[in-house]
Backbone bond lengths (Angstrom), bond angles and torsions (degrees), N, CA, C in turn:
res aa  C-N    CA-C-N  psi(-1)  N-CA   C-N-CA  omega(-1)  CA-C   N-CA-C  phi
1 X - - - 1.451 - - 1.521 111.07 -
2 X 1.303 116.02 -36.66 1.461 119.19 -178.38 1.525 110.83 -63.83
3 X 1.333 117.91 -39.52 1.462 119.57 179.73 1.525 111.05 -68.29
4 X 1.335 117.75 -33.72 1.461 120.54 175.52 1.525 110.17 -65.56
5 X 1.307 117.19 -42.40 1.470 120.89 176.02 1.518 110.76 -62.39
6 X 1.321 116.37 -40.63 1.466 121.27 177.76 1.532 110.09 -58.14
7 X 1.338 115.95 -44.38 1.460 120.20 178.63 1.511 112.68 -65.40
8 X 1.324 116.76 -43.58 1.473 120.54 179.85 1.527 110.66 -63.17
9 X 1.312 117.33 -37.12 1.465 120.11 178.62 1.529 112.10 -66.47
10 X 1.331 117.27 -19.74 1.456 121.10 177.14 1.522 112.33 -94.46
11 X 1.327 116.84 5.89 1.459 121.70 179.35 1.528 108.86 -84.48
12 X 1.330 115.15 103.62 1.461 120.92 -178.22 1.529 110.31 -80.29
13 X 1.297 117.02 -41.00 1.459 123.25 177.96 1.519 108.29 -155.97
14 X 1.318 116.81 167.41 1.463 119.63 -177.01 1.522 112.04 -62.11
15 X 1.323 117.30 -27.76 1.465 119.44 178.70 1.529 111.58 -73.02
16 X 1.323 116.90 -12.33 1.460 121.61 -179.40 1.524 112.44 -97.21
17 X 1.337 118.12 19.61 1.467 120.42 -176.73 1.523 113.26 -59.89
18 X 1.372 120.69 -32.67 1.472 117.23 177.75 1.536 111.91 -63.40
19 X 1.318 116.57 -35.81 1.468 120.34 177.89 1.529 110.14 -66.16
20 X 1.321 116.81 -40.90 1.462 120.35 178.44 1.523 110.73 -65.21
21 X 1.328 117.09 -38.08 1.456 120.77 176.61 1.533 110.30 -63.79
22 X 1.320 115.98 -44.48 1.461 120.65 177.28 1.529 110.37 -61.11
23 X 1.316 117.25 -43.31 1.465 120.77 179.12 1.531 110.91 -62.96
24 X 1.331 117.44 -33.48 1.461 120.70 177.19 1.526 110.49 -64.95
25 X 1.322 116.38 -43.91 1.464 121.02 178.60 1.529 110.23 -64.24
26 X 1.334 116.48 -45.22 1.463 120.69 178.45 1.528 110.11 -63.77
27 X 1.323 117.26 -40.14 1.457 121.20 177.63 1.521 111.92 -60.75
28 X 1.335 115.99 -37.73 1.462 119.48 176.37 1.529 110.17 -63.57
29 X 1.337 116.13 -42.78 1.465 120.36 178.13 1.515 112.58 -64.70
30 X 1.317 116.54 -41.33 1.459 119.98 178.38 1.525 111.06 -65.56
31 X 1.328 115.85 -40.54 1.467 119.65 176.94 1.516 111.80 -63.54
32 X 1.335 115.82 -41.28 1.467 120.04 178.30 1.523 110.53 -64.26
33 X 1.331 116.70 -37.57 1.465 120.12 178.23 1.525 110.71 -64.66
34 X 1.327 115.95 -40.58 1.463 119.86 178.22 1.515 112.44 -66.15
35 X 1.327 115.68 -43.65 1.469 119.49 179.58 1.526 111.33 -69.41
36 X 1.322 115.57 -39.11 1.459 119.85 -177.84 1.515 113.49 -67.44
37 X 1.329 115.76 -36.08 1.465 119.23 -178.66 1.516 112.35 -93.42
38 X 1.331 116.21 -20.10 1.461 119.21 -175.21 1.511 112.76 71.14
39 X 1.324 116.02 17.81 1.457 121.41 -176.01 1.526 108.77 -131.41
40 X 1.315 117.65 115.76 1.462 121.98 -179.42 1.523 112.39 -66.97
41 X 1.313 116.95 -23.49 1.463 120.64 -179.49 1.532 111.62 -64.39
42 X 1.320 118.34 -30.72 1.467 121.78 -179.03 1.534 111.13 -60.86
43 X 1.342 120.43 -54.15 1.461 118.24 179.04 1.528 112.93 -69.52
44 X 1.312 117.96 -28.92 1.462 119.79 178.26 1.528 109.60 -64.44
45 X 1.329 116.62 -46.65 1.470 120.06 179.10 1.528 110.25 -67.01
46 X 1.325 117.36 -40.70 1.467 120.45 178.58 1.522 110.98 -61.24
47 X 1.320 117.50 -40.23 1.467 121.24 178.02 1.525 110.08 -64.13
48 X 1.303 116.95 -43.22 1.463 120.46 178.36 1.515 112.09 -63.04
49 X 1.322 116.50 -41.92 1.470 120.26 179.71 1.526 110.65 -65.86
50 X 1.333 117.99 -42.72 1.458 119.51 179.47 1.528 111.23 -66.10
51 X 1.321 117.95 -36.51 1.466 120.12 175.92 1.524 110.72 -64.73
52 X 1.318 116.56 -40.85 1.461 121.11 -179.86 1.529 110.45 -64.40
53 X 1.336 116.67 -46.04 1.466 120.52 178.97 1.526 109.94 -63.80
54 X 1.326 117.01 -42.13 1.456 120.50 177.97 1.517 112.55 -60.55
55 X 1.321 116.98 -38.75 1.469 119.47 178.36 1.522 110.97 -68.72
56 X 1.321 117.83 -35.52 1.466 120.66 176.74 1.524 110.97 -65.63
57 X 1.336 116.55 -41.79 1.463 120.55 177.69 1.526 110.10 -64.26
58 X 1.323 117.02 -43.09 1.466 120.53 179.93 1.529 110.52 -61.98
59 X 1.326 116.87 -44.50 1.464 120.07 179.13 1.520 111.56 -64.56
60 X 1.330 117.77 -37.20 1.465 121.11 178.63 1.526 110.98 -65.77
61 X 1.315 116.58 -35.71 1.472 120.17 -179.55 1.516 113.08 -79.28
62 X 1.309 117.36 -37.69 1.461 121.44 -172.43 1.519 113.59 -105.24
63 X 1.288 117.82 -6.43 1.459 120.47 -179.55 1.510 111.61 73.77
64 X 1.273 114.20 172.80 1.459 119.93 179.50 1.529 109.20 -88.52
65 X 1.315 116.77 150.96 1.476 118.66 178.56 1.528 110.59 -64.50
66 X 1.303 114.29 153.50 1.474 119.79 179.83 1.527 109.93 -62.84
67 X 1.304 115.41 145.79 1.469 120.68 178.56 1.521 108.77 -69.09
68 X 1.323 117.05 143.61 1.478 119.43 178.54 1.529 110.45 -65.32
69 X 1.321 115.48 147.93 1.495 119.05 -178.65 1.504 113.15 -66.26
């Protein structure tokens, strides 16, 4: 249930349902990592690392915003 909630919380709009589905799957993996290790820090760090990598990929695809005048 927690991974489903995790996915729903990542649902920005109905057109973003594939992202929410992906977040549900990732949430299941993060939950399994926490349960498997018995350490909440493991999924917290994994979530931070995946967000960081995702932001790098997004910046590589979309470029950096224009510098202010």
